[in-house]
C-alpha positions as CSV (number, residue, x, y, z in Angstrom):
1,M,142.7,94.6,63.0
2,S,142.3,91.6,61.1
3,S,140.7,88.7,62.7
4,P,143.6,86.6,64.7
5,S,142.0,83.5,63.0
6,V,143.7,85.1,59.8
7,S,147.4,83.8,59.9
8,L,149.1,86.9,58.5
9,D,153.0,86.6,58.3
10,S,153.8,90.2,59.3
11,L,153.6,91.7,62.4
12,L,152.9,95.0,60.9
13,Q,149.8,94.0,59.1
14,H,148.2,93.7,62.7
15,R,147.8,97.5,63.3
16,S,146.3,96.9,67.0
17,F,149.7,95.2,68.0
18,V,151.7,98.1,66.4
19,A,149.6,100.3,68.5
20,F,150.3,98.1,71.4
21,W,154.0,97.8,70.7
22,V,154.4,101.7,70.3
23,A,152.5,101.8,73.7
24,R,154.7,99.3,75.5
25,A,157.9,101.1,73.8
26,A,156.7,104.9,75.2
27,S,156.0,103.7,78.5
28,S,159.0,101.6,79.0
29,F,160.9,104.2,78.1
30,G,159.1,106.8,80.3
31,F,159.6,104.4,83.0
32,Q,163.3,103.8,82.7
33,M,164.1,107.5,82.3
34,L,161.6,107.9,85.4
35,A,163.8,105.5,87.7
36,I,167.0,107.3,86.8
37,V,165.5,110.9,87.8
38,V,163.7,109.7,90.9
39,S,166.8,108.2,92.5
40,W,169.2,110.9,91.5
41,Q,166.6,113.5,92.7
42,I,165.8,111.9,96.2
43,Y,169.6,111.4,96.6
44,S,170.5,115.0,96.2
45,M,167.8,116.0,98.2
46,T,168.8,113.6,101.3
47,G,172.2,112.5,100.6
48,R,171.0,109.0,102.6
49,A,171.3,105.6,101.1
50,L,168.2,104.5,103.0
51,D,166.3,106.8,100.7
52,L,167.2,104.9,98.0
53,G,166.1,101.8,99.2
54,L,162.7,103.2,100.3
55,I,162.3,103.6,96.4
56,G,162.6,99.8,95.8
57,L,160.3,99.4,98.6
58,A,157.6,101.6,97.1
59,Q,158.1,100.1,93.9
60,F,158.1,96.2,95.5
61,L,155.5,96.4,97.8
62,P,152.3,97.2,95.6
63,S,153.9,94.7,92.8
64,V,153.4,91.8,95.1
65,S,150.6,92.7,97.6
66,L,148.3,93.6,95.1
67,A,148.8,91.2,92.1
68,L,146.2,88.7,93.0
69,V,143.8,91.4,93.2
70,A,144.8,93.0,90.0
71,G,144.6,89.5,88.5
72,H,140.8,89.1,89.5
73,V,140.2,92.6,88.2
74,A,142.0,91.6,84.8
75,D,139.5,88.9,84.3
76,Q,136.3,90.3,85.6
77,F,136.2,93.9,83.5
78,D,137.3,95.4,80.4
79,R,141.2,94.9,80.4
80,R,142.0,98.0,78.0
81,R,140.0,100.2,80.3
82,I,142.0,99.0,83.2
83,V,145.2,99.8,80.9
84,L,144.2,103.2,80.2
85,L,143.2,104.2,83.8
86,G,146.4,103.0,85.2
87,Q,148.6,104.7,82.7
88,M,146.4,107.9,83.4
89,V,146.7,107.7,86.9
90,E,150.6,107.1,86.4
91,G,150.8,109.8,83.9
92,L,149.0,112.5,86.3
93,A,151.3,111.5,89.5
94,I,154.3,112.2,86.8
95,A,153.2,115.1,85.6
96,A,152.5,116.4,89.2
97,L,156.2,115.3,90.0
98,A,157.2,117.7,86.7
99,V,155.2,120.7,88.3
100,L,156.3,120.2,91.6
101,S,159.9,120.1,90.5
102,I,159.8,123.1,88.2
103,T,158.3,125.3,91.0
104,H,160.7,123.9,93.7
105,H,157.6,122.8,95.6
106,V,159.2,119.2,96.0
107,N,160.6,117.3,98.7
108,E,161.6,113.5,99.4
109,L,158.2,112.7,101.2
110,I,156.2,113.8,98.1
111,V,158.5,111.9,95.4
112,L,158.1,108.6,97.6
113,G,154.4,109.1,98.0
114,L,153.9,109.8,94.1
115,I,156.2,107.3,93.3
116,L,153.9,104.8,95.6
117,V,150.8,105.7,93.5
118,I,152.8,105.2,90.3
119,S,153.7,101.9,91.5
120,T,150.4,100.9,92.6
121,A,148.8,102.0,89.5
122,K,151.3,100.1,87.7
123,A,150.6,96.6,89.9
124,M,146.9,96.7,89.2
125,E,147.6,97.4,85.3
126,A,150.2,94.7,84.8
127,P,148.0,91.6,84.3
128,S,145.5,93.1,82.2
129,L,148.5,94.3,79.8
130,Q,150.0,90.9,79.8
131,S,146.8,89.5,79.2
132,M,146.0,91.6,75.9
133,L,148.7,90.2,73.8
134,P,147.1,86.9,72.7
135,A,144.2,88.6,71.4
136,L,146.0,91.2,69.1
137,V,148.0,88.6,67.0
138,P,147.1,85.0,65.9
139,P,148.5,82.2,68.2
140,N,151.3,81.5,65.6
141,L,152.5,84.8,65.9
142,L,152.3,85.3,69.8
143,A,156.2,84.1,70.2
144,R,157.1,86.6,67.6
145,A,155.1,88.9,68.9
146,M,156.8,88.7,72.5
147,A,159.9,88.7,71.3
148,A,159.2,92.1,69.3
149,N,157.8,93.5,73.0
150,G,160.9,92.2,74.6
151,V,163.2,94.0,72.3
152,S,161.4,97.4,72.9
153,G,162.1,96.6,76.5
154,Q,165.6,95.9,76.0
155,A,166.3,99.0,74.1
156,A,164.3,101.1,76.9
157,A,166.8,99.6,79.6
158,M,169.6,100.4,77.5
159,V,169.1,103.9,76.2
160,G,166.2,105.0,78.7
161,P,168.7,105.6,81.6
162,A,171.1,107.3,79.7
163,L,168.4,109.4,78.0
164,G,167.1,110.5,81.2
165,G,170.4,111.2,82.6
166,F,171.4,113.3,79.6
167,L,168.3,115.4,80.0
168,Y,168.5,115.7,83.9
169,I,171.0,118.8,82.6
170,A,168.1,120.3,82.2
171,G,166.6,119.9,85.6
172,A,164.5,117.1,87.0
173,G,161.1,118.7,86.2
174,T,162.5,118.4,82.2
175,V,162.9,114.6,82.6
176,Y,159.4,114.3,84.2
177,A,157.8,116.2,81.9
178,V,159.3,114.1,79.1
179,C,158.3,111.0,81.1
180,A,154.6,112.2,81.1
181,A,154.5,112.8,77.7
182,L,155.5,109.3,76.9
183,Y,153.0,108.1,79.1
184,L,150.3,110.2,77.2
185,L,151.7,108.4,73.8
186,S,151.2,105.1,75.4
187,M,147.3,106.1,76.5
188,L,147.0,107.7,73.0
189,M,147.9,104.1,71.5
190,V,146.2,102.0,73.7
191,S,143.1,104.0,73.2
192,R,143.3,103.4,69.3
193,L,143.9,99.6,69.5
194,R,141.0,97.5,68.8
195,Y,140.8,94.9,71.5
196,E,138.2,92.3,71.6
197,Q,137.3,90.6,74.9
198,A,134.6,88.0,75.6
199,P,131.9,89.7,78.3
200,P,133.8,88.5,81.7
201,R,131.5,86.0,83.7
202,R,131.5,88.2,86.9
203,V,132.4,86.5,90.2
204,P,132.6,88.2,93.4
205,A,136.2,88.4,94.9
206,T,136.5,85.5,97.5
207,F,139.5,83.5,98.8
208,A,138.8,80.8,95.9
209,T,138.3,83.3,92.9
210,L,141.7,85.3,94.0
211,F,143.6,82.3,93.9
212,A,142.4,80.4,91.1
213,G,145.4,81.4,89.2
214,I,147.2,79.4,91.6
215,H,144.6,76.2,91.5
216,F,144.8,76.6,87.6
217,I,148.7,76.4,87.4
218,R,148.8,73.5,89.9
219,H,146.5,71.2,87.7
220,R,148.3,72.1,84.3
221,P,151.5,70.4,84.2
222,D,153.3,72.4,81.1
223,V,152.2,75.7,82.7
224,L,153.6,74.6,86.2
225,G,156.5,73.3,84.7
226,V,157.4,76.4,82.6
227,I,156.7,79.0,85.7
228,S,158.6,76.7,88.1
229,L,161.5,76.6,85.7
230,D,161.8,80.3,85.3
231,L,161.3,80.6,89.0
232,F,164.6,78.4,89.9
233,A,166.3,79.0,87.2
234,V,166.3,83.1,88.1
235,L,166.8,82.2,91.6
236,L,170.0,80.2,91.3
237,G,171.7,82.2,88.3
238,G,171.3,85.8,89.6
239,A,175.1,86.1,89.4
240,T,175.0,89.6,87.5
241,A,174.2,91.3,91.0
242,L,177.8,90.4,91.5
243,L,179.1,92.4,88.7
244,P,180.9,95.3,90.8
245,I,182.6,92.5,92.5
246,F,183.8,90.8,89.3
247,A,184.8,94.4,87.6
248,H,186.9,95.7,90.6
249,D,188.3,92.4,92.2
250,I,188.9,90.0,89.4
251,L,188.9,91.9,85.8
252,H,190.8,94.9,87.4
253,T,188.7,97.6,85.6
254,G,186.8,100.5,86.4
255,P,183.4,102.1,86.2
256,W,183.9,102.3,82.2
257,G,184.3,98.2,82.4
258,L,181.4,97.8,85.0
259,G,179.1,99.7,82.4
260,L,180.2,97.5,79.7
261,L,179.7,94.2,81.7
262,R,176.1,95.5,82.6
263,G,175.1,96.5,78.9
264,A,176.5,93.1,77.5
265,P,173.1,90.9,78.8
266,A,171.2,93.7,77.3
267,V,172.8,93.7,73.8
268,G,172.6,90.0,73.8
269,G,168.9,90.3,74.3
270,L,168.2,92.7,72.0
271,L,169.6,91.0,69.1
272,V,168.2,87.7,69.6
273,G,164.7,89.3,70.5
274,F,165.1,91.2,67.1
275,W,165.9,87.9,65.2
276,L,163.3,86.0,67.5
277,S,160.4,88.5,66.2
278,R,161.2,87.8,62.6
279,Q,161.6,83.9,62.8
280,A,158.7,81.3,63.9
281,L,159.6,78.6,66.2
282,K,157.8,75.5,64.4
283,R,159.0,72.6,66.1
284,N,160.8,71.2,69.3
285,V,159.9,74.3,71.5
286,G,160.2,72.5,74.9
287,M,163.9,71.0,74.2
288,I,164.6,74.6,72.6
289,M,163.5,76.1,75.9
290,F,165.4,73.7,78.2
291,A,168.6,74.0,75.9
292,A,168.2,78.0,76.4
293,V,168.0,77.9,80.2
294,A,171.0,75.3,80.2
295,G,172.8,77.6,77.9
296,F,172.1,80.2,80.4
297,G,173.6,78.3,83.3
298,V,176.9,77.5,80.8
299,A,177.1,81.0,80.3
300,T,177.0,82.1,84.1
301,L,179.3,79.2,84.7
302,V,182.0,80.9,82.1
303,F,181.4,84.3,83.6
304,A,182.4,83.0,87.1
305,L,185.6,81.5,86.0
306,S,186.5,83.9,83.5
307,T,189.4,86.2,84.2
308,T,189.6,88.6,81.2
309,L,187.3,91.5,80.4
310,W,186.2,90.2,76.7
311,L,185.7,86.4,77.5
312,T,183.1,87.7,80.6
313,M,181.2,90.2,78.2
314,L,181.1,87.2,76.0
315,A,179.5,85.2,78.7
316,L,177.1,87.9,79.8
317,F,176.3,88.8,76.1
318,A,175.3,84.7,75.6
319,L,173.5,85.0,79.0
320,G,171.4,87.9,77.8
321,G,170.6,85.8,74.4
322,F,169.7,82.7,76.0
323,D,167.5,84.6,78.7
324,M,165.4,86.0,75.6
325,V,164.9,82.7,73.8
326,S,163.8,81.2,77.4
327,M,161.7,84.1,78.1
328,V,159.8,84.4,74.5
329,I,158.8,80.7,74.8
330,R,158.0,80.4,78.3
331,G,155.7,83.7,77.9
332,A,153.9,82.3,75.3
333,L,153.5,79.0,76.2
334,V,151.9,80.2,79.4
335,Q,149.6,82.7,77.5
336,L,148.3,79.7,75.1
337,D,147.8,77.1,77.4
338,T,145.7,79.7,79.5
339,P,142.0,80.0,78.4
340,D,141.3,83.8,78.2
341,D,139.0,84.3,81.3
342,M,142.0,83.0,83.4
343,R,145.4,85.2,81.7
344,G,145.0,88.2,84.0
345,R,145.2,85.6,87.6
346,V,147.8,83.5,86.1
347,S,149.7,86.5,84.6
348,A,149.4,87.9,87.9
349,V,150.9,84.6,90.0
350,N,153.6,84.6,87.3
351,S,154.4,88.2,87.9
352,I,154.5,87.5,91.5
353,F,157.0,84.5,91.0
354,I,159.0,86.8,88.4
355,N,159.4,89.8,90.6
356,T,160.1,87.5,93.8
357,S,162.9,85.1,92.2
358,N,164.6,88.5,90.9
359,Q,164.7,89.7,94.3
360,L,165.7,87.0,96.0
361,G,168.3,85.7,93.5
362,E,170.2,88.9,93.8
363,F,170.1,88.6,97.8
364,E,171.1,84.6,97.4
365,S,173.8,85.5,95.3
366,G,175.1,88.4,97.7
367,M,174.7,86.2,101.0
368,L,176.3,83.3,99.1
369,A,179.2,85.3,98.0
370,A,179.7,86.6,101.3
371,W,180.2,83.2,102.4
372,V,182.3,81.3,99.8
373,G,183.5,84.4,97.7
374,A,182.0,85.8,94.4
375,V,183.4,83.2,91.8
376,P,182.5,80.0,94.0
377,A,178.9,81.7,94.2
378,A,178.6,82.6,90.8
379,A,179.8,79.0,89.9
380,L,177.4,77.3,92.0
381,G,174.9,79.6,90.4
382,G,175.6,78.2,86.9
383,V,176.0,74.5,88.1
384,G,172.6,74.7,90.0
385,T,170.8,76.1,87.1
386,L,172.2,73.0,85.0
387,L,170.7,70.6,87.6
388,V,167.7,72.3,87.6
389,V,167.1,72.0,83.9
390,A,168.0,68.2,84.0
391,L,165.6,67.6,86.9
392,W,162.6,69.5,85.3
393,M,163.3,67.7,82.0
394,V,162.8,64.6,84.1
395,W,159.9,65.9,86.1
396,F,158.2,67.2,83.2
397,P,158.5,65.0,80.3
398,N,155.4,66.1,78.4
399,L,156.9,69.5,78.4
400,R,160.4,68.3,77.2
401,R,158.5,66.7,74.1
402,R,156.4,69.7,73.2
403,Q,156.6,70.1,69.7
404,H,154.5,73.2,69.3
405,L,153.5,76.7,71.1
406,E,149.8,75.9,70.5
407,N,148.6,73.1,72.6
408,D,145.5,70.9,72.3
409,A,142.4,72.7,73.4
410,S,141.1,69.8,75.3
411,Q,144.1,71.3,77.6
412,T,143.2,74.7,78.1
413,Q,139.7,74.3,79.5
414,T,139.0,77.0,82.3
415,A,139.5,75.9,85.8
416,S,138.0,78.9,87.5
């Protein structure tokens, strides 16, 4: 790979990034297919909705409880080896599911246990994986690289479940085998990329080092503003959890209409992500980010008030597009404002906020809809998002005035 100090205009000229992108795409498709086959297989075995909830619990608990430890590990050891080890464990667990399913020696406890193993490995791998990207491309291409990763993630979310459902015709073992093969491809790509990481300064895992990411964020206004903006915007803007109510009671459409509504944000995010992967954000990135989050709020409000399928789909399409713009800028700002020896711990804290806000956002929307109705709940979410944008523009003026993704080096000295 060329040195990150060399500004090459095309992401394709950075071979390590291409290998990283292929790895992320393969593992994302594999994980999306895995989610479909596990839920269908478990429900076919037991017929209990509770077991579907246990699948979510087995994935959520490791992602939150192990995040800070995983962030510390990412800053202490070779990140590429951590990713390879995590994916190897995940691939072996999926291969075990394939063999057990094909030989008919599988039951719900085995599936749930192996899902817990996979989720634990993924939780330990995640901060290292997120922290690798800034070393693979120059700073001026980081936003485009993150957008390209977003495209692969959106494509996996759109196509992966359908592909997994189609392959399930041949049996659960077949889907698991394909998932395991995709993880093997991801491992091969990660093993081939050149990743240079400064030798980490080894420190023991103490309370102070584990929570160093939180300490760093608190003392970096731009990073704090970006992460907290995402937390509250997602918390208030979780109206998509109400899609079945809107499809059935307001738009009077069936499962086909619900499918179109669920796919609309992903299509918007995919198209905008593809555009951002080819366009550099050169000026006014702070205002663009705030405008994108405000657009997310307006789209949520239109979604709440719409009574026609086409307008609701258009609002959800715009919602996905605005979210992609915001996600790319926020992700690049956090990575570029964080020194390399802190990226694992900061990424871990950020992932806790993201996971928590997504889960609580859906819970908040559901509870509010139960109290006041689906339309008022979604509308309040949109108005709340706009209010958060206005407050954050006042409380974080430097973030509002920020022109470039790259920050002054004096602001990114380590806080570890």
